[in-house]
LUMBAPA-50901 format. One record per residue (C-alpha): residue number from 1; residue in one letter; x, y, z. Coordinates in steps of 0.02 Angstrom, whole numbers, plus 50000, padded with zeros to 5 digits. Example, Ala and Ser with C-alpha at 12.3 -4.5 7.8 and 13.67 -1.06 7.14 Angstrom:
BEGIN
(pt 1; 'A'; (50615; 49775; 50390))
(pt 2; 'S'; (50684; 49947; 50357))
***
This chain:
BEGIN
(pt 1; 'M'; (50557; 52000; 50562))
(pt 2; 'V'; (50608; 52030; 50382))
(pt 3; 'T'; (50781; 51958; 50419))
(pt 4; 'V'; (50705; 51802; 50499))
(pt 5; 'S'; (50588; 51778; 50352))
(pt 6; 'A'; (50729; 51796; 50228))
(pt 7; 'S'; (50834; 51672; 50325))
(pt 8; 'L'; (50691; 51547; 50329))
(pt 9; 'V'; (50659; 51564; 50143))
(pt 10; 'G'; (50846; 51542; 50113))
(pt 11; 'R'; (50845; 51379; 50211))
(pt 12; 'L'; (50694; 51318; 50114))
(pt 13; 'R'; (50776; 51357; 49948))
(pt 14; 'G'; (50927; 51258; 50001))
(pt 15; 'A'; (50820; 51102; 49981))
(pt 16; 'R'; (50810; 51123; 49792))
(pt 17; 'R'; (50902; 50983; 49702))
(pt 18; 'V'; (51045; 51035; 49589))
(pt 19; 'P'; (51093; 50917; 49446))
(pt 20; 'E'; (51267; 50847; 49480))
(pt 21; 'G'; (51286; 50719; 49342))
(pt 22; 'D'; (51247; 50568; 49451))
(pt 23; 'E'; (51077; 50485; 49463))
(pt 24; 'W'; (50978; 50522; 49619))
(pt 25; 'R'; (50915; 50373; 49716))
(pt 26; 'A'; (50769; 50355; 49834))
(pt 27; 'S'; (50826; 50405; 50008))
(pt 28; 'W'; (50803; 50314; 50173))
(pt 29; 'F'; (50687; 50453; 50229))
(pt 30; 'E'; (50574; 50423; 50079))
(pt 31; 'L'; (50566; 50240; 50128))
(pt 32; 'F'; (50516; 50296; 50303))
(pt 33; 'F'; (50380; 50405; 50225))
(pt 34; 'D'; (50317; 50253; 50128))
(pt 35; 'L'; (50281; 50159; 50289))
(pt 36; 'V'; (50116; 50250; 50311))
(pt 37; 'F'; (50063; 50192; 50139))
(pt 38; 'V'; (50091; 50013; 50194))
(pt 39; 'L'; (49949; 50051; 50315))
(pt 40; 'V'; (49846; 50133; 50178))
(pt 41; 'V'; (49860; 49982; 50063))
(pt 42; 'S'; (49816; 49864; 50206))
(pt 43; 'Q'; (49664; 49969; 50250))
(pt 44; 'L'; (49605; 49969; 50070))
(pt 45; 'S'; (49625; 49781; 50058))
(pt 46; 'A'; (49524; 49756; 50218))
(pt 47; 'L'; (49390; 49876; 50157))
(pt 48; 'L'; (49365; 49780; 49995))
(pt 49; 'L'; (49366; 49611; 50082))
(pt 50; 'A'; (49229; 49670; 50200))
(pt 51; 'D'; (49116; 49725; 50056))
(pt 52; 'L'; (49134; 49638; 49888))
(pt 53; 'S'; (48983; 49725; 49814))
(pt 54; 'I'; (48993; 49848; 49669))
(pt 55; 'R'; (48975; 49989; 49794))
(pt 56; 'G'; (49115; 49920; 49902))
(pt 57; 'A'; (49229; 49902; 49751))
(pt 58; 'A'; (49189; 50078; 49692))
(pt 59; 'E'; (49225; 50153; 49863))
(pt 60; 'T'; (49389; 50058; 49876))
(pt 61; 'L'; (49442; 50115; 49703))
(pt 62; 'F'; (49396; 50295; 49744))
(pt 63; 'L'; (49499; 50294; 49904))
(pt 64; 'L'; (49645; 50210; 49816))
(pt 65; 'L'; (49647; 50349; 49687))
(pt 66; 'V'; (49647; 50479; 49826))
(pt 67; 'A'; (49793; 50394; 49914))
(pt 68; 'W'; (49889; 50368; 49752))
(pt 69; 'W'; (49873; 50552; 49704))
(pt 70; 'A'; (49942; 50607; 49873))
(pt 71; 'W'; (50088; 50486; 49854))
(pt 72; 'I'; (50131; 50525; 49673))
(pt 73; 'Y'; (50131; 50714; 49700))
(pt 74; 'T'; (50249; 50686; 49846))
(pt 75; 'T'; (50362; 50582; 49733))
(pt 76; 'W'; (50370; 50723; 49606))
(pt 77; 'T'; (50413; 50843; 49746))
(pt 78; 'T'; (50557; 50734; 49811))
(pt 79; 'N'; (50618; 50726; 49631))
(pt 80; 'W'; (50639; 50914; 49638))
(pt 81; 'F'; (50688; 50940; 49820))
(pt 82; 'D'; (50813; 50841; 49922))
(pt 83; 'P'; (50719; 50728; 50045))
(pt 84; 'D'; (50872; 50723; 50156))
(pt 85; 'S'; (50871; 50911; 50181))
(pt 86; 'A'; (50795; 50971; 50345))
(pt 87; 'P'; (50652; 51071; 50264))
(pt 88; 'M'; (50599; 50926; 50153))
(pt 89; 'R'; (50606; 50805; 50299))
(pt 90; 'V'; (50484; 50918; 50391))
(pt 91; 'V'; (50370; 50915; 50240))
(pt 92; 'L'; (50378; 50726; 50232))
(pt 93; 'V'; (50344; 50703; 50418))
(pt 94; 'V'; (50192; 50818; 50408))
(pt 95; 'G'; (50137; 50723; 50252))
(pt 96; 'M'; (50157; 50558; 50343))
(pt 97; 'F'; (50046; 50612; 50485))
(pt 98; 'A'; (49917; 50685; 50367))
(pt 99; 'S'; (49919; 50522; 50268))
(pt 100; 'M'; (49898; 50424; 50430))
(pt 101; 'L'; (49742; 50525; 50468))
(pt 102; 'G'; (49677; 50479; 50296))
(pt 103; 'A'; (49721; 50296; 50323))
(pt 104; 'V'; (49629; 50292; 50490))
(pt 105; 'A'; (49476; 50366; 50403))
(pt 106; 'I'; (49468; 50234; 50265))
(pt 107; 'S'; (49357; 50114; 50362))
(pt 108; 'D'; (49216; 50243; 50369))
(pt 109; 'A'; (49274; 50373; 50244))
(pt 110; 'F'; (49101; 50402; 50171))
(pt 111; 'G'; (49021; 50413; 50343))
(pt 112; 'E'; (49074; 50488; 50507))
(pt 113; 'R'; (49259; 50498; 50462))
(pt 114; 'A'; (49233; 50596; 50302))
(pt 115; 'L'; (49305; 50757; 50374))
(pt 116; 'L'; (49457; 50664; 50441))
(pt 117; 'L'; (49491; 50592; 50268))
(pt 118; 'V'; (49480; 50761; 50186))
(pt 119; 'A'; (49583; 50845; 50322))
(pt 120; 'G'; (49724; 50721; 50293))
(pt 121; 'Y'; (49718; 50732; 50103))
(pt 122; 'V'; (49700; 50921; 50091))
(pt 123; 'A'; (49834; 50949; 50222))
(pt 124; 'I'; (49967; 50849; 50131))
(pt 125; 'Q'; (49926; 50927; 49963))
(pt 126; 'L'; (49922; 51108; 50024))
(pt 127; 'F'; (50071; 51099; 50142))
(pt 128; 'R'; (50181; 51014; 50014))
(pt 129; 'G'; (50126; 51130; 49874))
(pt 130; 'G'; (50154; 51285; 49978))
(pt 131; 'F'; (50327; 51226; 50026))
(pt 132; 'A'; (50374; 51191; 49845))
(pt 133; 'V'; (50329; 51368; 49791))
(pt 134; 'L'; (50424; 51449; 49936))
(pt 135; 'A'; (50575; 51338; 49908))
(pt 136; 'C'; (50597; 51393; 49726))
(pt 137; 'D'; (50692; 51550; 49677))
(pt 138; 'R'; (50588; 51673; 49577))
(pt 139; 'D'; (50697; 51645; 49424))
(pt 140; 'D'; (50688; 51455; 49439))
(pt 141; 'P'; (50600; 51388; 49282))
(pt 142; 'L'; (50508; 51264; 49392))
(pt 143; 'R'; (50425; 51399; 49497))
(pt 144; 'P'; (50283; 51448; 49376))
(pt 145; 'P'; (50225; 51267; 49358))
(pt 146; 'L'; (50228; 51246; 49547))
(pt 147; 'V'; (50127; 51405; 49572))
(pt 148; 'R'; (49996; 51337; 49452))
(pt 149; 'V'; (49992; 51172; 49548))
(pt 150; 'L'; (49964; 51263; 49712))
(pt 151; 'C'; (49825; 51371; 49639))
(pt 152; 'W'; (49741; 51216; 49567))
(pt 153; 'T'; (49758; 51126; 49734))
(pt 154; 'V'; (49678; 51270; 49830))
(pt 155; 'W'; (49518; 51276; 49729))
(pt 156; 'V'; (49502; 51087; 49720))
(pt 157; 'A'; (49529; 51078; 49909))
(pt 158; 'A'; (49375; 51188; 49930))
(pt 159; 'I'; (49272; 51057; 49837))
(pt 160; 'W'; (49341; 50917; 49945))
(pt 161; 'L'; (49296; 51013; 50103))
(pt 162; 'A'; (49122; 51053; 50037))
(pt 163; 'G'; (49094; 50867; 50007))
(pt 164; 'A'; (49143; 50826; 50186))
(pt 165; 'L'; (49014; 50948; 50252))
(pt 166; 'V'; (48865; 50870; 50163))
(pt 167; 'D'; (48793; 50695; 50181))
(pt 168; 'G'; (48745; 50539; 50084))
(pt 169; 'E'; (48740; 50537; 49895))
(pt 170; 'T'; (48773; 50724; 49885))
(pt 171; 'R'; (48941; 50696; 49969))
(pt 172; 'V'; (48984; 50560; 49844))
(pt 173; 'M'; (48940; 50670; 49695))
(pt 174; 'V'; (49039; 50819; 49760))
(pt 175; 'W'; (49190; 50708; 49796))
(pt 176; 'V'; (49183; 50631; 49624))
(pt 177; 'V'; (49192; 50807; 49552))
(pt 178; 'A'; (49341; 50844; 49665))
(pt 179; 'L'; (49433; 50685; 49617))
(pt 180; 'V'; (49404; 50713; 49431))
(pt 181; 'A'; (49467; 50891; 49448))
(pt 182; 'D'; (49621; 50831; 49541))
(pt 183; 'Y'; (49662; 50702; 49408))
(pt 184; 'A'; (49626; 50823; 49267))
(pt 185; 'G'; (49756; 50945; 49334))
(pt 186; 'P'; (49913; 50875; 49250))
(pt 187; 'M'; (49821; 50840; 49087))
(pt 188; 'L'; (49761; 51022; 49081))
(pt 189; 'G'; (49929; 51090; 49135))
(pt 190; 'H'; (49851; 51154; 49298))
(pt 191; 'W'; (49781; 51299; 49196))
(pt 192; 'T'; (49761; 51453; 49305))
(pt 193; 'P'; (49682; 51621; 49255))
(pt 194; 'G'; (49819; 51747; 49222))
(pt 195; 'L'; (49956; 51616; 49234))
(pt 196; 'G'; (49913; 51503; 49088))
(pt 197; 'R'; (49954; 51318; 49084))
(pt 198; 'T'; (50108; 51210; 49105))
(pt 199; 'R'; (50174; 51114; 48957))
(pt 200; 'P'; (50238; 50938; 48992))
(pt 201; 'R'; (50417; 50981; 48942))
(pt 202; 'E'; (50422; 51110; 49084))
(pt 203; 'W'; (50415; 50970; 49212))
(pt 204; 'Q'; (50593; 50930; 49257))
(pt 205; 'L'; (50619; 50747; 49299))
(pt 206; 'E'; (50767; 50645; 49358))
(pt 207; 'P'; (50730; 50473; 49283))
(pt 208; 'G'; (50826; 50360; 49403))
(pt 209; 'H'; (50742; 50426; 49560))
(pt 210; 'F'; (50568; 50432; 49483))
(pt 211; 'S'; (50570; 50256; 49413))
(pt 212; 'E'; (50640; 50187; 49575))
(pt 213; 'R'; (50502; 50270; 49676))
(pt 214; 'L'; (50370; 50190; 49564))
(pt 215; 'M'; (50451; 50020; 49589))
(pt 216; 'L'; (50450; 50043; 49777))
(pt 217; 'F'; (50263; 50076; 49780))
(pt 218; 'L'; (50233; 49916; 49681))
(pt 219; 'I'; (50337; 49826; 49813))
(pt 220; 'I'; (50224; 49900; 49949))
(pt 221; 'A'; (50071; 49834; 49858))
(pt 222; 'L'; (50151; 49663; 49828))
(pt 223; 'G'; (50195; 49658; 50011))
(pt 224; 'E'; (50009; 49663; 50050))
(pt 225; 'V'; (49984; 49510; 49938))
(pt 226; 'V'; (50110; 49414; 50043))
(pt 227; 'V'; (50053; 49483; 50211))
(pt 228; 'A'; (49868; 49454; 50174))
(pt 229; 'S'; (49905; 49273; 50128))
(pt 230; 'G'; (50009; 49240; 50282))
(pt 231; 'R'; (49886; 49329; 50396))
(pt 232; 'A'; (49739; 49229; 50331))
(pt 233; 'A'; (49832; 49063; 50346))
(pt 234; 'S'; (49895; 49100; 50521))
(pt 235; 'L'; (49718; 49128; 50587))
(pt 236; 'L'; (49644; 48967; 50517))
(pt 237; 'P'; (49673; 48780; 50547))
(pt 238; 'L'; (49809; 48714; 50433))
(pt 239; 'S'; (49775; 48569; 50316))
(pt 240; 'A'; (49860; 48501; 50162))
(pt 241; 'L'; (49733; 48592; 50053))
(pt 242; 'R'; (49759; 48758; 50142))
(pt 243; 'L'; (49948; 48740; 50128))
(pt 244; 'L'; (49925; 48709; 49942))
(pt 245; 'A'; (49820; 48867; 49933))
(pt 246; 'L'; (49957; 48962; 50023))
(pt 247; 'A'; (50084; 48901; 49895))
(pt 248; 'V'; (49973; 48955; 49751))
(pt 249; 'C'; (49946; 49125; 49830))
(pt 250; 'F'; (50132; 49148; 49851))
(pt 251; 'G'; (50153; 49100; 49668))
(pt 252; 'I'; (50030; 49236; 49618))
(pt 253; 'A'; (50134; 49365; 49711))
(pt 254; 'A'; (50293; 49303; 49627))
(pt 255; 'A'; (50213; 49305; 49454))
(pt 256; 'L'; (50149; 49483; 49475))
(pt 257; 'W'; (50323; 49536; 49530))
(pt 258; 'W'; (50403; 49448; 49382))
(pt 259; 'L'; (50288; 49527; 49254))
(pt 260; 'Y'; (50352; 49701; 49295))
(pt 261; 'F'; (50521; 49685; 49377))
(pt 262; 'D'; (50600; 49556; 49262))
(pt 263; 'F'; (50615; 49680; 49119))
(pt 264; 'H'; (50490; 49822; 49118))
(pt 265; 'A'; (50566; 49914; 49265))
(pt 266; 'E'; (50731; 49923; 49172))
(pt 267; 'R'; (50644; 49972; 49009))
(pt 268; 'T'; (50548; 50112; 49096))
(pt 269; 'L'; (50709; 50187; 49161))
(pt 270; 'R'; (50789; 50171; 48989))
(pt 271; 'E'; (50644; 50260; 48905))
(pt 272; 'L'; (50647; 50401; 49031))
(pt 273; 'K'; (50834; 50425; 49008))
(pt 274; 'A'; (50823; 50424; 48818))
(pt 275; 'A'; (50675; 50543; 48804))
(pt 276; 'E'; (50755; 50699; 48878))
(pt 277; 'S'; (50632; 50821; 48799))
(pt 278; 'E'; (50485; 50705; 48835))
(pt 279; 'R'; (50525; 50658; 49014))
(pt 280; 'G'; (50391; 50771; 49084))
(pt 281; 'R'; (50257; 50692; 48975))
(pt 282; 'L'; (50316; 50515; 49012))
(pt 283; 'G'; (50322; 50552; 49198))
(pt 284; 'R'; (50146; 50623; 49190))
(pt 285; 'D'; (50084; 50470; 49095))
(pt 286; 'L'; (50167; 50351; 49218))
(pt 287; 'S'; (50082; 50444; 49359))
(pt 288; 'Y'; (49915; 50388; 49288))
(pt 289; 'L'; (49962; 50218; 49218))
(pt 290; 'F'; (50032; 50144; 49377))
(pt 291; 'A'; (49865; 50162; 49468))
(pt 292; 'P'; (49786; 50010; 49379))
(pt 293; 'L'; (49939; 49905; 49420))
(pt 294; 'V'; (49925; 49948; 49604))
(pt 295; 'A'; (49736; 49920; 49601))
(pt 296; 'G'; (49759; 49749; 49522))
(pt 297; 'I'; (49885; 49697; 49653))
(pt 298; 'I'; (49771; 49751; 49797))
(pt 299; 'V'; (49625; 49653; 49724))
(pt 300; 'A'; (49740; 49502; 49704))
(pt 301; 'A'; (49782; 49516; 49890))
(pt 302; 'V'; (49596; 49506; 49930))
(pt 303; 'A'; (49579; 49356; 49814))
(pt 304; 'N'; (49720; 49270; 49908))
(pt 305; 'E'; (49628; 49290; 50072))
(pt 306; 'L'; (49469; 49218; 49997))
(pt 307; 'V'; (49560; 49067; 49925))
(pt 308; 'I'; (49652; 49030; 50086))
(pt 309; 'A'; (49492; 49047; 50187))
(pt 310; 'H'; (49393; 48931; 50072))
(pt 311; 'P'; (49517; 48827; 49971))
(pt 312; 'G'; (49402; 48679; 49939))
(pt 313; 'S'; (49241; 48775; 49913))
(pt 314; 'R'; (49160; 48848; 49760))
(pt 315; 'L'; (49149; 49037; 49773))
(pt 316; 'A'; (48999; 49151; 49758))
(pt 317; 'G'; (48975; 49268; 49610))
(pt 318; 'E'; (49060; 49423; 49681))
(pt 319; 'E'; (49203; 49318; 49748))
(pt 320; 'V'; (49231; 49244; 49576))
(pt 321; 'V'; (49238; 49420; 49505))
(pt 322; 'V'; (49375; 49462; 49629))
(pt 323; 'L'; (49479; 49312; 49571))
(pt 324; 'G'; (49480; 49376; 49394))
(pt 325; 'A'; (49479; 49563; 49425))
(pt 326; 'G'; (49649; 49578; 49508))
(pt 327; 'P'; (49758; 49496; 49375))
(pt 328; 'V'; (49650; 49567; 49233))
(pt 329; 'L'; (49668; 49744; 49301))
(pt 330; 'Y'; (49854; 49719; 49319))
(pt 331; 'L'; (49876; 49651; 49143))
(pt 332; 'L'; (49766; 49781; 49058))
(pt 333; 'G'; (49857; 49917; 49153))
(pt 334; 'S'; (50021; 49848; 49090))
(pt 335; 'V'; (49951; 49844; 48912))
(pt 336; 'A'; (49914; 50030; 48924))
(pt 337; 'F'; (50086; 50056; 49000))
(pt 338; 'K'; (50170; 49960; 48858))
(pt 339; 'V'; (50076; 50056; 48723))
(pt 340; 'R'; (50093; 50230; 48797))
(pt 341; 'V'; (50264; 50229; 48877))
(pt 342; 'I'; (50380; 50097; 48806))
(pt 343; 'G'; (50297; 50061; 48637))
(pt 344; 'A'; (50319; 49873; 48654))
(pt 345; 'L'; (50218; 49721; 48601))
(pt 346; 'W'; (50065; 49703; 48709))
(pt 347; 'E'; (49958; 49569; 48626))
(pt 348; 'R'; (50013; 49424; 48738))
(pt 349; 'R'; (49959; 49517; 48894))
(pt 350; 'A'; (49790; 49559; 48819))
(pt 351; 'V'; (49764; 49376; 48774))
(pt 352; 'A'; (49817; 49324; 48949))
(pt 353; 'A'; (49690; 49445; 49024))
(pt 354; 'V'; (49551; 49366; 48920))
(pt 355; 'L'; (49607; 49191; 48970))
(pt 356; 'I'; (49608; 49237; 49154))
(pt 357; 'A'; (49434; 49311; 49143))
(pt 358; 'G'; (49375; 49145; 49070))
(pt 359; 'V'; (49468; 49042; 49199))
(pt 360; 'A'; (49399; 49146; 49342))
(pt 361; 'A'; (49223; 49110; 49283))
(pt 362; 'L'; (49256; 48927; 49324))
(pt 363; 'G'; (49261; 48976; 49507))
(pt 364; 'T'; (49076; 48938; 49521))
(pt 365; 'V'; (49105; 48756; 49477))
(pt 366; 'L'; (49285; 48722; 49533))
(pt 367; 'P'; (49360; 48732; 49707))
(pt 368; 'A'; (49437; 48903; 49742))
(pt 369; 'V'; (49614; 48836; 49751))
(pt 370; 'A'; (49596; 48748; 49582))
(pt 371; 'C'; (49529; 48904; 49499))
(pt 372; 'W'; (49664; 49014; 49574))
(pt 373; 'G'; (49793; 48884; 49524))
(pt 374; 'L'; (49736; 48898; 49343))
(pt 375; 'V'; (49755; 49087; 49353))
(pt 376; 'L'; (49933; 49059; 49414))
(pt 377; 'V'; (49966; 48942; 49267))
(pt 378; 'V'; (49914; 49079; 49144))
(pt 379; 'L'; (50022; 49210; 49231))
(pt 380; 'A'; (50171; 49092; 49239))
(pt 381; 'A'; (50151; 49043; 49057))
(pt 382; 'L'; (50147; 49227; 49009))
(pt 383; 'A'; (50305; 49260; 49111))
(pt 384; 'V'; (50395; 49114; 49027))
(pt 385; 'A'; (50337; 49166; 48854))
(pt 386; 'E'; (50398; 49344; 48880))
(pt 387; 'A'; (50564; 49283; 48951))
(pt 388; 'R'; (50593; 49190; 48787))
(pt 389; 'M'; (50557; 49343; 48679))
(pt 390; 'P'; (50692; 49462; 48618))
(pt 391; 'R'; (50708; 49602; 48745))
(pt 392; 'D'; (50677; 49736; 48613))
(pt 393; 'D'; (50504; 49663; 48580))
(pt 394; 'L'; (50444; 49666; 48761))
***
C-alpha cells in the first residue's frame, strides 16, 4: 500500500511545470476545458434576459463571480502544472463536470438547484486544491502557498454548503458571506492559523500562458455576443430594420474586441514579463480586474438580443439600463485595469463611459436600433482615437 501511494504521489508530482526558457502556451486540453464555460456564459446571459430587474441583475452578477472564481483558480493551477500531463487532465475533466453541474443549476440557483450549484463549485475548488498540494514536493517553494489556499477553500466551502441547506433570504446572506470570503482570500494571502499568509511575490507566474488564458476567456464572452445576436435574428422575421440591427450588434462585438485586443493584450503581456518580482501581484490584480470586462460583455450580449427583438421600438426603463450598462461596465473595468496594471492614460475611456450612459438614456425616446447605433459610434470613435495615439500612452 505504501509503495502504491508513493508511486501515485510520484506520478502527481510529475505534473509540476519546470521552467525551460520558452513561454508556455495554452494547451488544447485547456481549450476543451473552456467549452463548459461557453455554456456557463450562455446560461448567465439567458438568466439576465429573463429578469432585467435589480434582483435579476444582482443574481446574475453573483453567479458570474462564482463561475469566474472557479475558472481563474483553474488557470493559476494550469500555470503551475502541465495540463497535458495525465494527472492534470484528470483534474480538468473532473473540474469540467463539476462546472457543468454548476451551469445546469444557474437557471434556479437560488431555489431548488442551490445544492447542485454548491456541489459543482465546491467540488472543483476542493479537488483541484487537493491535487495541487499533493503534486508539490515538500521543498517546493510553491507548496506553502498552496496549502494555505486549500485550508482557506475548506472553511469557505463549509459556508457555501451551509447556505445551500437554508432557504430564502438567509441563503442569500450566507452565500454573500461565502463569496466575499472567497474573493478576500488572495488579498489576505489566504491567511491560515499556524501557517501565516502568502505574499504576492511567492506566487510564481508564467506570463505568456496567463495572459493568453485571460484573452481566451474574453473570446468566450465575446462569442456569446455574436451567438446571442445570431440566435435572436434567426428566430424572428427578417426585415431591413432587423438586418440593420444585426449589423449594429455585430459592430458592438467588433468594437469590444478591438478595445482590448488591438493593443492592451500585448501591453498586459509586456508588463507581466517586465515585472518579474511583481508578477504575483499583477496576476492577482488581473484576476479581479477582468471580471468587470467579462460582465460588461455579457450584458452587451443581452442588449444585442433586446435590440434585435425590438429594433424599431422605444425600450422600457430597465431595458435602457441594459443598453448602457454593458459598455459602461466594460469601459470602467478597463479604466481600473489601465490604472492598476499598465499605468496608461485612461481619461478617454472614462469620458466614453459617461457619453454612453447619456446616449443610452435616449433609448426611451429613440428606436432601440438608433440608440444602440449611437453607442457603437462612441465605441468606434474611442477605438479610432486610441489607434491614433502613441502606443506608450495607451
